[in-house]
VEXKEGU-719537 format. One record per residue (C-alpha): residue in one letter; z, x, y. Coordinates in steps of 0.5 Angstrom, whole numbers, plus 500, padded with zeros to 3 digits. Each point is the difference from the previous one (the first is absolute). Layout:
<rs>
A,Z,X,Y
...
</rs>
This chain:
<rs>
M,169,672,811
Q,494,500,495
D,499,507,499
D,498,501,493
H,500,508,501
L,508,500,500
P,503,502,493
P,504,495,495
L,507,499,502
S,503,504,495
Q,496,506,503
D,501,499,507
R,506,504,503
A,500,495,506
F,502,495,496
W,505,504,497
G,502,502,506
M,501,494,503
T,504,497,494
A,505,506,500
T,501,499,508
Q,501,493,499
F,505,501,494
L,504,505,503
G,501,497,507
A,502,493,496
F,505,504,496
N,503,503,506
D,500,493,504
N,504,497,494
V,505,506,499
F,502,499,507
K,500,493,501
Q,503,498,493
L,505,505,502
V,502,497,507
L,500,493,496
L,505,502,495
L,504,503,505
S,500,493,504
V,502,497,494
D,506,505,499
Y,502,499,507
M,500,492,499
L,504,501,494
V,505,505,503
H,501,496,506
K,500,493,497
L,495,497,504
T,498,493,499
S,492,502,501
D,496,505,500
P,498,503,507
Y,498,507,498
Q,495,498,495
T,497,495,505
S,500,505,505
A,496,505,496
Q,495,495,498
A,499,498,507
L,500,507,503
F,495,503,495
A,495,494,501
L,500,499,508
P,496,507,501
F,494,496,495
V,501,494,505
L,500,504,506
L,495,506,498
S,495,497,495
G,495,497,505
F,500,507,504
A,500,504,493
G,494,496,498
W,496,501,506
L,502,508,500
S,497,500,492
D,493,498,503
R,500,504,506
V,502,507,497
S,499,503,493
K,504,496,495
R,501,506,496
R,503,504,506
V,505,494,501
I,502,500,493
I,502,508,500
L,504,499,507
C,503,495,497
K,503,504,494
V,502,505,505
A,504,495,504
E,503,498,493
I,503,507,500
V,503,499,507
V,503,493,497
M,503,503,494
G,503,506,504
L,503,494,505
G,503,497,494
F,503,507,498
L,504,500,506
A,503,494,500
F,503,501,493
V,503,507,503
S,502,497,507
A,504,494,497
D,505,499,494
Q,498,495,495
G,502,493,500
T,501,500,508
E,497,495,505
A,497,507,503
L,496,502,494
M,497,492,499
T,498,500,507
Y,497,507,500
L,496,498,493
L,498,494,503
L,497,504,506
V,496,504,495
L,497,494,496
F,498,498,506
V,496,506,502
M,498,500,493
G,497,493,501
V,496,503,506
Q,497,506,496
S,498,495,494
A,497,495,505
F,495,505,502
F,499,503,493
G,498,493,497
P,493,498,504
S,497,507,499
K,503,500,492
Y,496,493,499
G,495,501,504
V,497,506,498
L,499,498,493
P,494,496,501
E,497,506,504
M,502,505,495
F,498,496,494
R,494,495,497
D,502,492,501
R,499,499,493
D,505,506,499
L,505,496,504
P,504,496,495
S,501,506,496
V,502,504,505
N,505,495,503
G,502,499,493
T,502,507,499
V,503,501,507
Q,504,494,500
M,502,502,493
T,502,507,502
T,504,497,506
F,504,496,496
L,501,505,495
A,503,504,506
I,504,494,502
V,503,500,493
F,502,507,499
G,502,501,508
Q,505,494,499
A,502,502,493
F,501,507,503
C,504,498,506
G,505,496,495
F,501,506,495
G,500,505,506
K,505,496,504
Q,505,499,494
Y,499,507,498
L,502,503,507
E,505,496,501
Q,504,501,493
A,499,507,501
G,502,501,507
Y,494,502,503
G,497,497,507
L,495,495,500
W,496,505,505
L,497,503,493
L,496,494,499
S,497,501,507
L,499,507,499
F,496,498,494
C,496,495,504
I,498,505,505
A,497,504,494
I,496,494,498
A,497,499,507
V,498,507,500
L,496,499,493
G,497,494,503
T,497,503,506
L,497,505,496
T,497,495,495
S,497,496,506
L,495,506,502
L,496,499,493
L,497,493,503
R,493,500,502
P,498,500,507
T,498,494,503
A,496,498,506
V,503,497,506
V,498,493,500
D,500,498,507
P,502,507,505
S,498,496,506
L,505,494,498
P,503,498,507
F,508,499,500
K,502,492,502
A,506,497,500
S,498,496,494
A,500,506,496
L,508,500,500
A,499,494,496
V,494,498,497
D,493,502,503
G,497,495,503
R,493,500,496
T,504,501,494
W,504,494,501
R,494,496,502
M,496,502,493
V,507,498,496
K,500,493,504
E,492,499,498
D,501,502,493
G,505,495,497
T,501,504,493
L,502,506,504
L,505,496,504
R,503,496,495
A,501,507,496
L,503,503,506
L,505,494,500
I,501,500,493
S,502,507,500
S,505,500,505
H,503,494,497
F,500,504,493
W,504,506,504
F,505,495,503
A,502,498,493
A,499,507,497
G,504,503,506
M,507,497,498
V,499,502,492
Q,503,507,501
P,506,499,504
A,501,494,496
V,500,504,493
N,505,506,503
A,505,494,502
F,499,497,494
G,501,506,495
K,506,503,504
Q,503,494,502
Q,499,494,496
I,499,503,493
G,504,507,501
L,495,505,499
D,500,507,503
D,495,504,504
F,496,503,495
Q,500,493,496
T,498,496,506
S,495,505,502
L,497,500,493
M,500,492,500
L,496,500,507
A,495,506,497
G,498,495,495
V,497,496,505
G,496,506,502
F,498,502,493
G,498,493,499
I,496,500,507
A,496,506,498
V,498,497,493
G,498,494,503
C,496,504,505
V,496,504,495
V,499,494,496
A,498,496,505
G,495,505,503
K,497,501,493
L,499,492,499
C,497,499,507
G,494,505,497
H,495,500,506
R,502,493,503
I,506,497,504
N,504,496,494
F,504,495,504
G,502,497,493
I,504,506,499
A,504,499,507
R,502,492,498
I,503,503,493
G,504,505,504
A,502,495,505
S,502,495,494
G,504,506,497
I,504,502,506
T,502,493,501
L,503,499,492
T,503,507,500
C,504,499,506
S,502,493,498
G,502,504,494
L,504,505,504
A,504,494,504
A,502,498,493
V,503,506,497
P,507,499,501
F,500,493,497
L,496,503,494
T,504,506,498
E,507,502,498
T,500,507,500
L,498,506,505
A,496,503,495
S,496,493,499
A,499,499,507
R,498,507,502
W,495,499,494
L,497,493,502
S,500,502,507
S,496,507,499
S,495,496,496
L,499,495,505
L,499,505,505
F,495,504,496
V,496,494,499
M,501,498,507
G,497,507,502
I,494,499,496
S,499,493,503
A,500,503,507
G,495,505,498
F,495,495,498
F,501,496,506
A,499,506,505
V,494,504,497
P,495,494,501
L,503,498,508
Q,499,508,501
V,494,501,498
L,497,494,503
M,503,502,507
Q,497,507,499
A,493,498,498
R,498,494,504
P,500,503,507
P,494,504,503
A,501,507,499
G,502,501,508
Q,506,495,499
K,503,503,494
G,505,504,503
R,502,494,505
M,500,496,494
M,505,504,497
G,504,500,506
A,500,492,500
M,502,500,493
N,506,505,501
L,502,496,506
F,500,493,497
N,503,503,494
W,506,503,503
M,501,494,505
G,502,497,493
I,504,506,498
L,504,500,507
L,501,492,499
S,502,501,493
A,506,504,503
A,502,494,503
G,499,496,494
Y,505,504,496
G,505,501,505
V,501,492,500
C,500,500,492
S,505,506,501
Y,504,495,504
L,499,494,496
F,501,503,493
V,505,505,501
Q,507,496,501
P,507,503,503
P,505,503,495
L,503,495,496
T,507,504,501
E,502,504,506
G,498,507,499
G,495,498,495
A,493,501,499
P,495,495,503
V,497,496,495
S,493,501,499
S,494,495,498
I,495,504,503
G,495,498,494
W,499,494,503
T,495,504,505
F,495,500,494
A,500,493,500
V,498,500,507
V,494,505,499
A,498,495,494
A,500,494,505
L,495,505,505
M,495,502,494
L,500,493,497
P,495,497,505
V,495,506,500
A,500,500,492
L,498,492,501
F,495,500,505
Y,497,507,502
R,493,499,497
P,495,505,503
K,493,501,497
D,499,507,496
E,495,505,503
E,496,505,497
L,500,507,502
I,494,504,501
</rs>
């Protein structure tokens, strides 16, 4: 968009409405998802399992709707108003959090029944988020000038990952406090319902946008990647490579959250709050990395920043794998791990922003929503596969107990070495040219 009559971002209520809506949605998603993941590790420890089935299932079930529905969601975002889709998705979030509340009041904690109910709710939450994503990202180039997109993306990504930080930390603190005080975890779900209501109200601040293609016909290809969009991507080598690299990045990144949860609680003996704080450090680092990357990009897509990010991820993940060999006390292990995770987050922000801006700005106006759907599809295919990757790692790096009745012996930190190996070729060989934004 090149409308010079738009207000500056700092005075644009649509910008602040989008930022707040995304922040509240990401906060809610991460409170609920982290709660399910922490309960999954608890279940594994209580039942002395030698693999991590529920974290693996949770990752897969949350990612599956994105793979199945992102193409259709991208088609829908160009067929109807993206603002309308966003508002309806926020209303659906209220319903999803209500289902989470029902799961907690209908089954006892620590039971297989509760875990099954929560995984089903997580799947429905993935469906809601799959429809939200293409419109959320596709509406940005419709509401804001192209030259403002690096700043907009940097700010939105920064607040998104701050929401991840606060959501994960709040979940760890809330779960631990409620369990120690003898209260039910349904209180966390009740809080999530209130946040969903607030997010629905902030979504009403978004500026109305025109429907991109009201006569766009539905075709079977819309369930994956629209035919015209796929031809455009294949003919544009830069876009195709960015799409594949982005999917590869999210395959590697998708293994980090469950690995941190298992690493903290199993391998170095942290409690729920300490583990969530360590994981929140990744989100805080990403927030810092995104806003700094947005500033450094200015009015151009700077892939030198992305190369620094890929190298940083490789080095910090290698360091995390070595933490048990470099530290002798719980305090030193926690300090070193948290520091490395924070730097890894900064590196991930550096890597993600240039790729995302490229995939927003490069397609023609009529293809942006479907391009965001394709990006979501490829990214979540990577995350879905990461569930299998983490499942393999949890099997290989969590050994049976040394004594009968003992706890499994965890070396899950080696998962970070796998992530480092995945990112090393990207750091060495991904060299796209920088591009100017008008």
